[in-house]
MDAnalysis code that builds the backbone (N, CA, C; Angstrom):
import MDAnalysis as mda
import numpy as np

u = mda.Universe.empty(381, n_residues=127, atom_resindex=np.repeat(np.arange(127), 3), trajectory=True)
u.add_TopologyAttr("name", ["N", "CA", "C"] * 127)
u.add_TopologyAttr("resid", np.arange(1, 128))
u.add_TopologyAttr("resname", ["MET", "PRO", "ASP", "VAL", "ARG", "THR", "SER", "ALA", "ARG", "LEU", "GLY", "ILE", "ALA", "VAL", "LEU", "LEU", "ALA", "ALA", "VAL", "LEU", "LEU", "ALA", "ALA", "CYS", "ILE", "PRO", "SER", "GLY", "SER", "GLY", "CYS", "GLU", "ASP", "LEU", "PRO", "ASP", "ARG", "LEU", "GLU", "VAL", "THR", "VAL", "THR", "ALA", "ASP", "GLY", "LEU", "GLU", "PRO", "SER", "GLN", "PRO", "SER", "VAL", "CYS", "ARG", "ASP", "ARG", "ASP", "VAL", "THR", "LEU", "VAL", "LEU", "GLN", "PRO", "GLU", "VAL", "ASP", "GLY", "VAL", "PHE", "HIS", "VAL", "HIS", "GLY", "TYR", "ASP", "GLU", "GLN", "VAL", "PRO", "ALA", "THR", "THR", "ILE", "THR", "ALA", "GLY", "GLU", "THR", "PHE", "GLU", "LEU", "SER", "PHE", "THR", "THR", "ALA", "ARG", "SER", "GLY", "GLN", "PHE", "PRO", "ILE", "GLU", "LEU", "HIS", "THR", "ASP", "ASP", "ASP", "PRO", "GLN", "GLY", "LEU", "ASP", "ILE", "GLY", "ILE", "PHE", "THR", "VAL", "ARG", "GLU", "PRO"])
u.atoms.positions = np.array([
    [326.155, 41.758, 81.680],
    [325.330, 41.120, 81.975],
    [325.744, 40.390, 82.816],
    [324.281, 40.335, 83.781],
    [324.889, 38.858, 85.083],
    [324.120, 37.773, 84.211],
    [324.952, 36.517, 84.520],
    [324.577, 35.341, 83.812],
    [323.706, 34.391, 84.921],
    [322.972, 34.118, 84.422],
    [321.478, 33.155, 84.976],
    [321.757, 32.427, 86.189],
    [323.145, 31.941, 85.921],
    [323.387, 31.496, 87.820],
    [323.780, 32.728, 88.907],
    [323.848, 33.684, 89.026],
    [323.793, 34.805, 89.584],
    [322.670, 35.428, 89.427],
    [321.799, 35.539, 88.774],
    [320.201, 35.815, 88.857],
    [319.852, 34.783, 89.632],
    [320.077, 33.345, 89.716],
    [319.231, 32.711, 90.773],
    [319.547, 32.663, 91.435],
    [321.118, 32.487, 92.039],
    [321.002, 33.393, 92.917],
    [320.748, 34.152, 94.008],
    [320.716, 35.375, 92.895],
    [320.443, 36.812, 93.428],
    [318.654, 36.391, 94.104],
    [317.759, 36.109, 93.367],
    [317.076, 35.632, 93.584],
    [316.603, 34.295, 94.760],
    [317.556, 33.441, 94.511],
    [316.916, 32.757, 96.054],
    [317.307, 33.416, 97.366],
    [318.240, 34.508, 97.555],
    [319.084, 34.763, 98.629],
    [317.806, 35.928, 98.961],
    [317.092, 37.050, 97.400],
    [316.369, 37.562, 98.302],
    [314.772, 36.828, 98.732],
    [314.667, 35.118, 98.496],
    [313.559, 34.839, 98.994],
    [313.448, 34.483, 100.330],
    [314.736, 34.252, 100.461],
    [315.048, 33.483, 101.642],
    [315.537, 34.660, 102.626],
    [315.504, 35.790, 102.107],
    [315.500, 36.748, 103.288],
    [313.997, 37.338, 103.648],
    [313.374, 36.919, 102.875],
    [311.612, 37.332, 102.922],
    [311.093, 36.443, 103.878],
    [311.724, 34.955, 103.539],
    [310.835, 33.852, 104.661],
    [311.557, 34.828, 106.097],
    [312.704, 34.958, 106.208],
    [313.590, 35.151, 107.518],
    [313.042, 36.645, 107.523],
    [313.064, 36.817, 107.539],
    [312.176, 38.256, 108.050],
    [310.374, 37.849, 108.407],
    [309.941, 37.280, 107.993],
    [308.405, 36.934, 108.178],
    [308.203, 36.400, 109.489],
    [309.445, 35.358, 109.538],
    [309.149, 34.696, 110.885],
    [310.025, 35.642, 111.590],
    [310.671, 36.512, 111.385],
    [310.720, 37.267, 113.010],
    [309.633, 38.462, 113.330],
    [308.586, 38.539, 112.385],
    [308.025, 39.328, 112.862],
    [306.931, 38.401, 113.432],
    [305.933, 39.386, 114.358],
    [305.143, 37.970, 115.441],
    [303.714, 38.267, 114.821],
    [303.069, 37.425, 114.949],
    [302.076, 37.215, 113.984],
    [301.501, 37.844, 115.047],
    [300.191, 38.743, 114.808],
    [298.915, 38.788, 115.683],
    [299.248, 39.930, 116.505],
    [300.392, 40.601, 116.128],
    [301.070, 42.051, 117.348],
    [299.824, 42.876, 117.625],
    [299.004, 43.265, 116.865],
    [298.097, 44.321, 116.839],
    [297.463, 44.700, 117.740],
    [296.198, 45.039, 118.043],
    [295.298, 45.239, 119.247],
    [294.227, 44.676, 119.060],
    [293.857, 43.918, 117.862],
    [292.898, 43.306, 117.910],
    [293.608, 41.522, 118.646],
    [294.667, 41.380, 119.276],
    [295.173, 40.419, 119.678],
    [294.961, 40.171, 121.164],
    [295.159, 41.568, 121.708],
    [295.432, 42.615, 122.743],
    [293.584, 42.009, 124.097],
    [293.755, 41.082, 125.212],
    [292.431, 40.970, 125.918],
    [292.172, 42.623, 126.482],
    [290.863, 42.499, 126.730],
    [290.013, 43.300, 128.035],
    [290.148, 42.670, 129.228],
    [290.153, 41.810, 129.232],
    [290.454, 41.421, 130.752],
    [291.312, 40.691, 130.971],
    [292.565, 41.207, 132.148],
    [294.181, 40.822, 132.502],
    [293.551, 40.465, 133.861],
    [294.637, 39.275, 134.313],
    [294.332, 38.837, 135.211],
    [295.797, 38.761, 135.804],
    [295.987, 39.280, 136.595],
    [297.702, 39.307, 136.918],
    [297.543, 39.319, 138.237],
    [298.569, 38.897, 138.843],
    [298.959, 38.302, 140.172],
    [300.126, 39.315, 140.398],
    [299.651, 40.126, 142.385],
    [300.832, 40.971, 142.449],
    [301.671, 39.754, 143.673],
    [302.607, 40.423, 144.125],
    [303.712, 39.771, 144.581],
    [304.310, 41.372, 145.407],
    [305.083, 40.737, 146.627],
    [305.778, 42.023, 147.169],
    [306.830, 42.951, 146.031],
    [307.217, 42.005, 145.565],
    [308.541, 42.642, 144.658],
    [307.416, 42.693, 142.734],
    [307.072, 42.273, 142.346],
    [306.664, 42.197, 141.019],
    [305.111, 42.096, 140.747],
    [304.897, 42.014, 139.385],
    [303.788, 41.313, 138.884],
    [304.128, 40.348, 138.211],
    [302.992, 39.349, 138.031],
    [302.208, 38.347, 136.872],
    [301.171, 38.789, 136.054],
    [301.444, 38.635, 135.024],
    [302.520, 39.027, 134.059],
    [303.047, 40.243, 134.136],
    [304.702, 40.943, 134.377],
    [304.870, 41.964, 134.316],
    [304.850, 43.025, 133.059],
    [304.197, 42.991, 132.184],
    [303.897, 44.179, 131.496],
    [302.649, 43.918, 130.555],
    [301.439, 44.120, 131.493],
    [300.585, 43.593, 130.477],
    [300.305, 45.047, 129.960],
    [299.245, 44.403, 128.731],
    [299.324, 45.210, 127.190],
    [297.262, 45.308, 126.907],
    [297.413, 46.252, 126.632],
    [295.432, 46.795, 126.396],
    [295.843, 47.822, 124.886],
    [294.548, 48.012, 125.047],
    [294.314, 48.972, 123.317],
    [293.927, 50.319, 124.458],
    [294.406, 50.965, 123.457],
    [293.438, 52.268, 123.999],
    [291.806, 52.326, 123.602],
    [291.402, 53.441, 123.980],
    [289.879, 53.404, 123.841],
    [288.797, 52.197, 124.243],
    [289.343, 51.381, 124.800],
    [289.260, 50.537, 125.686],
    [288.481, 50.314, 126.578],
    [287.000, 49.315, 126.775],
    [286.568, 49.178, 128.038],
    [287.688, 48.142, 128.921],
    [288.243, 47.939, 130.035],
    [289.669, 46.697, 130.164],
    [289.056, 46.167, 131.709],
    [289.095, 45.131, 132.255],
    [289.073, 44.989, 133.742],
    [290.883, 44.700, 133.765],
    [290.994, 44.936, 135.401],
    [292.298, 44.343, 135.601],
    [291.534, 43.588, 136.713],
    [292.410, 42.290, 136.947],
    [291.749, 40.766, 137.802],
    [293.124, 41.147, 138.584],
    [293.379, 41.268, 139.867],
    [294.441, 41.574, 140.856],
    [294.201, 40.344, 141.498],
    [295.158, 40.021, 141.584],
    [295.451, 38.301, 142.649],
    [296.148, 38.654, 143.520],
    [295.839, 39.210, 144.496],
    [297.476, 39.462, 144.995],
    [297.906, 38.804, 146.158],
    [298.914, 38.669, 146.242],
    [299.295, 37.289, 147.594],
    [300.079, 38.449, 148.591],
    [300.086, 39.925, 148.489],
    [300.720, 40.696, 150.320],
    [299.731, 41.670, 150.144],
    [299.720, 42.254, 151.097],
    [298.695, 43.645, 151.212],
    [299.016, 44.593, 151.051],
    [298.676, 45.456, 150.619],
    [299.362, 47.242, 150.334],
    [298.162, 47.480, 149.356],
    [298.754, 48.878, 148.551],
    [298.360, 49.564, 148.022],
    [298.565, 49.663, 146.760],
    [298.030, 49.280, 145.969],
    [298.138, 49.472, 144.142],
    [297.931, 49.801, 143.280],
    [298.333, 50.964, 142.281],
    [297.962, 51.788, 141.752],
    [298.878, 51.764, 140.999],
    [298.209, 52.814, 139.396],
    [299.229, 52.868, 138.089],
    [299.146, 54.382, 138.297],
    [300.162, 54.990, 137.548],
    [300.834, 55.564, 137.312],
    [300.079, 57.002, 136.476],
    [299.708, 57.791, 135.966],
    [298.775, 58.191, 134.711],
    [297.828, 57.715, 134.186],
    [297.071, 57.062, 135.390],
    [295.706, 56.254, 135.209],
    [294.996, 56.415, 136.764],
    [295.810, 57.470, 137.199],
    [295.163, 57.899, 138.656],
    [294.112, 58.565, 138.510],
    [293.183, 58.755, 137.675],
    [291.907, 59.328, 138.021],
    [290.691, 57.919, 137.249],
    [290.818, 57.335, 136.745],
    [290.191, 55.718, 136.150],
    [290.565, 54.746, 136.416],
    [291.667, 54.612, 137.414],
    [292.136, 53.679, 138.496],
    [292.552, 54.668, 139.783],
    [292.017, 54.239, 140.862],
    [292.868, 55.100, 142.151],
    [293.025, 54.207, 142.864],
    [294.330, 55.043, 143.305],
    [294.957, 53.628, 143.822],
    [293.907, 52.663, 145.356],
    [294.414, 51.325, 145.013],
    [293.194, 50.489, 145.816],
    [293.754, 50.187, 146.598],
    [293.498, 49.950, 147.830],
    [294.178, 48.702, 148.787],
    [293.242, 47.040, 148.537],
    [294.356, 46.605, 148.561],
    [294.730, 45.039, 148.278],
    [295.077, 44.296, 149.166],
    [294.145, 43.185, 149.501],
    [294.215, 42.275, 150.679],
    [294.718, 40.737, 149.753],
    [296.055, 40.603, 150.281],
    [296.637, 38.792, 150.167],
    [295.319, 37.718, 150.160],
    [295.038, 37.078, 148.860],
    [294.154, 36.017, 149.013],
    [293.218, 36.121, 148.732],
    [292.312, 37.785, 148.309],
    [291.192, 38.358, 148.162],
    [291.850, 38.510, 146.747],
    [290.589, 38.372, 145.891],
    [290.452, 39.588, 143.921],
    [289.686, 40.623, 144.052],
    [290.426, 41.367, 143.062],
    [289.937, 42.504, 143.530],
    [290.114, 42.889, 141.698],
    [288.832, 43.731, 141.152],
    [288.494, 43.894, 139.799],
    [288.770, 45.211, 139.728],
    [288.780, 45.771, 139.034],
    [289.280, 47.312, 138.048],
    [289.164, 47.207, 137.586],
    [287.689, 47.933, 136.820],
    [287.530, 48.083, 135.371],
    [287.461, 50.022, 135.390],
    [287.854, 50.487, 133.738],
    [287.663, 51.617, 133.565],
    [287.757, 51.431, 131.559],
    [288.255, 52.812, 131.014],
    [288.982, 53.163, 130.019],
    [290.263, 53.685, 129.856],
    [290.900, 52.886, 128.681],
    [292.001, 53.408, 128.357],
    [291.794, 54.361, 127.091],
    [292.080, 55.814, 127.885],
    [292.332, 56.947, 127.366],
    [293.673, 57.352, 126.453],
    [294.430, 57.017, 127.139],
    [295.400, 57.425, 127.023],
    [296.823, 56.347, 126.613],
    [297.070, 56.541, 125.285],
    [298.507, 55.350, 124.978],
    [299.739, 55.541, 125.937],
    [300.212, 55.154, 125.687],
    [301.918, 55.207, 126.477],
    [301.892, 54.023, 127.527],
    [302.860, 54.078, 128.682],
    [303.288, 52.975, 129.229],
    [303.882, 53.819, 130.692],
    [302.481, 53.346, 131.701],
    [302.500, 53.328, 132.779],
    [302.697, 52.382, 133.804],
    [303.382, 53.082, 134.511],
    [304.281, 52.685, 135.761],
    [303.082, 51.821, 136.919],
    [303.207, 50.623, 137.291],
    [302.391, 50.484, 138.293],
    [303.148, 49.885, 139.632],
    [302.642, 50.475, 140.608],
    [303.192, 51.114, 142.280],
    [302.762, 50.151, 143.080],
    [302.875, 49.163, 143.922],
    [302.449, 48.905, 144.867],
    [303.210, 49.616, 146.613],
    [302.519, 50.255, 147.260],
    [302.926, 50.023, 148.374],
    [302.250, 49.381, 149.425],
    [303.566, 48.707, 150.948],
    [303.186, 47.703, 151.738],
    [304.013, 48.262, 152.886],
    [303.428, 47.552, 153.934],
    [303.799, 48.427, 155.774],
    [305.131, 48.242, 155.302],
    [305.804, 47.770, 155.259],
    [307.509, 46.930, 154.351],
    [307.725, 47.890, 153.651],
    [307.121, 48.841, 153.007],
    [307.882, 49.885, 151.981],
    [306.867, 50.850, 151.282],
    [306.462, 51.661, 152.448],
    [305.581, 52.791, 152.246],
    [305.828, 53.929, 150.809],
    [307.565, 53.705, 150.659],
    [307.646, 54.606, 149.289],
    [307.396, 54.059, 148.207],
    [306.991, 52.807, 148.012],
    [306.336, 52.263, 147.551],
    [307.559, 51.848, 146.696],
    [307.016, 50.481, 145.473],
    [307.651, 49.841, 144.685],
    [307.196, 49.742, 142.844],
    [308.014, 50.206, 142.206],
    [307.469, 49.793, 140.555],
    [307.361, 48.209, 141.146],
    [306.680, 47.754, 140.301],
    [306.198, 45.943, 140.271],
    [305.938, 45.606, 139.059],
    [305.543, 46.915, 138.046],
    [305.527, 46.497, 136.395],
    [305.007, 47.717, 135.504],
    [304.764, 47.425, 134.713],
    [304.213, 48.329, 133.572],
    [303.521, 48.167, 133.040],
    [302.197, 49.075, 132.457],
    [301.453, 49.046, 132.047],
    [301.286, 49.733, 130.745],
    [301.105, 48.967, 129.625],
    [301.169, 49.983, 128.557],
    [299.601, 49.712, 127.888],
    [299.424, 50.600, 126.967],
    [298.164, 50.682, 126.288],
    [298.694, 51.627, 124.714],
    [298.742, 50.271, 123.716],
    [299.278, 50.651, 122.249],
    [297.993, 51.640, 122.139],
    [298.352, 51.764, 120.664],
    [297.319, 52.730, 119.607],
    [296.519, 52.398, 118.982],
    [295.657, 51.564, 118.960],
    [294.393, 50.810, 117.915],
    [294.997, 50.916, 116.468],
])
């Protein structure tokens, strides 16, 4: 039979583990906290934020603020978001419904790199 001190230590250890575990889980990590309107900056070699996230079955708008000229597109969402020619200094809004969940590469084609460069990942989460 365990003594009182052992039981108390075990209880404290369990409580401490629960507190630490709760601290590791981000609050509000579900779809309710994800925006329907995302502003992203497009550069020659990246995207900020680099991994925009939305929820499936929502009407969303990507607001592109390019710092470079090129053709922007999201692989896997070609029908909803057709390849779009972007111009540095102009703002472009792409509105569509997120029909499929998953991670979709975002690619930019420039005159310097017509083959295209993956500049980010578009993540669509399950509700």
